[in-house]
N, C-alpha and C positions, 0 to 999 in steps of 0.2 A: 287868588290863583285857583283855577279850576281845570279839571281834566274831563274830557268828554269822549264818549264812544257812541256811534250811531249804527244801528242795524237797519238796512233798507230792504224793502220788498220781502219781508219774512212771510212765509205762506201759513199764516195763522190770523184769525180774526182779531181785530183790535180789542174787542170787549173781553176776550179770553186772556189777553196779555194784561189788561188793566187790573184784573183781579189780583194778580201776583205783584204788580207794581205798587199797588196800594199797601201791600204787606211790608215792602222793603223801604218805602220812602222815609227819609230822615233817620235811618238806622246806620250804625257803624258798618264798615265794609265786612268785617268778620261775621257779624250777626246777620247781615243781609245775605251773605253767601250761605250761611247755615240754613236760613229760612228757605232760600231758593232750592238748595239741595234736598230738603226734606218736605217740599210741597209737591204733592202728586198731581201736577197740572202740566199740560203740554207746553205751556210757555216757559216753564222752568228751565228746560234744556237751552232755549235761546238766551234767556236772561243770565244763566251761569256764565256762558261764553262772553256775553256782553260786559258783565261785571269784571271778569278777568282782563278783558281788553282795556277797559277804562282804568283799572288799577295799574296795568302795565304802562299805559300812556302817562299816568300821573308820575310813576316812578322814573321812567326812562326819559320822557320828554320835558317834564316840569320839575324834576328833582324834589318831589314831594315825599314825605315820610309815609310809608304804607300803613303803619300802625295808627296813624292819626286821621285816616280818611273816613268819610261818611258819605252816604248817598244824599246829596243836596237837592237834586232834581231828578225826576224820572217821569217820562210821559210817553204816550203812544199816539200816533196819528194814523189815520187810514191811508193806505197806499192804493195803487191801481187795483181795480176789481176785474178779475177774469170772468167772463160770461160764458157759460156752457148751457147746452140744451139737453133736456130730458124728454124723450119721446113719451107721449101719453096716448090714451085711447082716442079713436076716431080722428086720427091725423093731427091731433093737437100737440103742442110742444110747451113744456114748462121751462122757465129760465132758472138756472142754478147760478148763484153768485158766489164765486170763490174769492174771499176777501184776503187782502194782504195788509201788512202793517209796517210802519216806520217807527222804530223804538229808539229813544234817546235816553242815555244815563249820564248824569253829571256828578262827578265826585269832587268834594272840597276837603281841605284840611281843617281840623278843629283848632280854634285859637288857644 
């Protein structure tokens, strides 16, 4: 049995999210929440809400015990890229890529 939460089109680059996901993978839910709360990264805000959502899904939809949950899987995939233009000298234009992410967190119960 597993509980999943997905965040789509988050306005943060995937490689920034990946740093924090590597810290919480295979950790207990309480430990993962503590790590996310105390990590000074932009992705921590998104991941805290996502972990809470996955825990609520586990408790309410799958009748899992909240104290036995751990982060079984967590991964990020690149979402659509917003393309913007930056004016430069002599009529040139540089492209700015504003990247988005799809983040998935899967919680399971310990045996």
